[in-house]
C-alpha positions in Angstrom: 51.0 73.7 134.8 48.7 72.6 137.9 49.6 72.5 141.7 51.1 69.7 142.9 48.4 68.1 145.7 50.1 67.5 149.3 47.7 65.3 151.5 48.6 65.1 156.0 49.4 62.1 157.3 46.4 62.0 158.6 44.6 62.3 155.6 47.1 59.6 154.4 46.1 57.2 157.5 42.7 57.3 156.2 42.3 57.5 152.9 44.8 54.1 153.2 42.5 52.6 156.1 46.1 52.6 158.5 47.1 52.9 161.3 50.3 55.4 162.7 52.0 53.7 164.2 51.6 50.6 161.4 52.3 52.8 158.4 56.1 54.4 160.1 56.3 50.6 161.0 55.5 49.8 156.8 58.6 52.8 156.5 60.9 50.9 158.2 61.0 48.7 155.9 60.7 50.7 153.4 57.7 50.0 152.4 56.1 53.5 152.7 55.6 56.7 149.4 57.8 59.0 149.5 57.4 61.5 152.5 58.3 64.8 152.3 59.2 67.0 155.9 58.7 70.9 155.7 60.4 73.4 156.9 58.3 73.1 160.5 58.5 68.9 160.8 55.1 68.6 159.2 55.2 65.6 157.1 53.1 66.2 153.6 52.8 62.8 151.2 52.2 64.5 147.3 49.7 62.6 145.4 51.5 61.5 142.5 53.3 59.4 145.4 50.7 58.2 147.2 49.1 57.0 144.0 52.2 55.3 142.8 52.6 53.8 145.3 48.2 53.0 145.3 49.6 51.6 141.8 53.0 49.7 143.2 50.3 47.8 145.5 48.4 46.1 142.5 51.4 44.7 140.7 52.7 43.5 143.8 49.3 41.8 145.0 
């Protein structure tokens, strides 16, 4: 079973070409990919969650 890949927020923002502020506004509306908060407070997004989010954007467009 392959290990799940987790992306740092900076990598996610670069991939979706969005500012941090815009991303957090989208997150507040419940429209962002699912995020995981690590015990040290850092935020990660799984590759699977980001891919699912991309797919949901395509359906909505």
